C-alpha positions, 0 to 999 in steps of 0.5 A: 500482425497489427492485431497480435501487437494490439493484443500483446499491448493490451495484455501488458497494460492490464498486467501493469495495472494489476502490478500497480494496484497490488503494489499501492495496496501493499503500501497503504497496508504498510502505511495503515500498520505504521500508523497503528504503531504510532497510535499505540506509542502515543497512548504509551507516552500518555500513560507515562505522562499521567503517572508523573 
């Protein structure tokens, strides 16, 4: 019984770690995407400023 509980605990711990890593990866990807968009907007603003 104790061994079964230990195995279930380790499986849950492993699943939680995988979930956290995948969620963190998605979050980082979103931040990188937003960062790229902001850089593009800044370049557009610089181009517009240079026209005046």
